[in-house]
Phi, psi and omega in degrees: 000134175295158183299135183281143178272132174265124180236178178218116184254154181299329180247144172241151184284135176242112178279136180242111182299127177085356184235311179286144174306127183300339176288353180264358184302327175299340182271356180309125178091347189284157172301139182229129167241125175276152176304327182288328176293320170302319179289319180300316184294315179299317177308312176302316186299316180297329174278348171086015173210172184247007189301321181291316182293315181299319175299319185279324187250335180264309183271350176065031176279125181299129173243121181273006177078193177248181186293332180289312177293327173293316180294317177306312183295317183303313183289326176299316178300318185288325180287343180276099180282345177288327180210064185293125171240131182255104179293138176299341178291327182292123184258178184301327177290323172300322189281342183302299186300327185285315183298326176293324178289320182300319186294343181259005180296130179298152174300135177081015181293144184239140183240148177053049180278126182288128173240137169239134176244122178293121178268356175306319175297346174258015169099003184244120183293128176044059181218136183229157173255129182247136167211168182226124182285136173305310183201132172218162177203153178272129190263171179300333182276004185062037168248166178251123178263137186231133166225150183241126183276137183221132164267142190188158163290101188299314180305317181272331185256354181309304189301323180293317183290346180262359188254178179287348179287341175268115188253346189301314181284333178300306183302316183291324176298321178290320179296322177285332178291327172296331178280000177102001178276145173269126185279133171258248183271140170229125187202165173260139170260106183262123178256119183302138187235145176219160182087171187217016180210149176274114178213108186289342181276335182284135176256187177296151184301123183248007182091353186236323185241158177294151180256154169277191179277119185220164170277136184281342188098345178283142171231137181226127168272116191246102187287141174220079190308138181296137174216122191291323182298317179294319178304311178296324180290324175290328174287328171307316181292321175299318184289329180292324177298319183300320181291331176287322177294316176308317178295312175301321183290323178299316175296317179304309189291325173301315189271327189237342185260319187283356177228000000 
């Protein structure tokens, strides 16, 4: 094994006795990058600045996200029947397609399953990658099927979630495979979304009034088959991102923490 790079990330993994998977105890205190943290860093990269990432992860300034992330989280919470939460914004029309999806939840489905991936094989000392599957289940063939829920404009975003640019279920598949599972289907369950603002007074579009941000009723299954080589390449990208974050974090601590 090549020499491991020692880095320092703003978040550390916290093992919780009796709650966390006992197999994860060895990661307690390790550097942690979550998949959402990785995505946040990439989003800032595309915008050409690091302000949002630094505020959220270095300065710990809470970011409630935008209307689209809020709405997506509300839908995800509703679909999680192990710990269902019903946001008051969701009206009966929003709930219809989700109630239909809930009737199709496989028996024994698990939601928000924590996955930790050891990044030492990817060159980083005492560093792990954390993610949570939206839903997974064991099939009759003893494989694990994984789906990720997304609210989206299906016409515009379907191609992206079917492409190699979308990495989330690939990464989760790798983590589960490392735990000894055989990976079956990996796909996105896309819930059609319309509108562009949160407005609790607005109803679904009726041809006369503006609509709020709502589900259209469309549901699309977008296949993104698991490929271990692609998954490892995605994780290598995340490890490289950790090195970039480490550089920013060291400068931040030197300028703002040490004095």
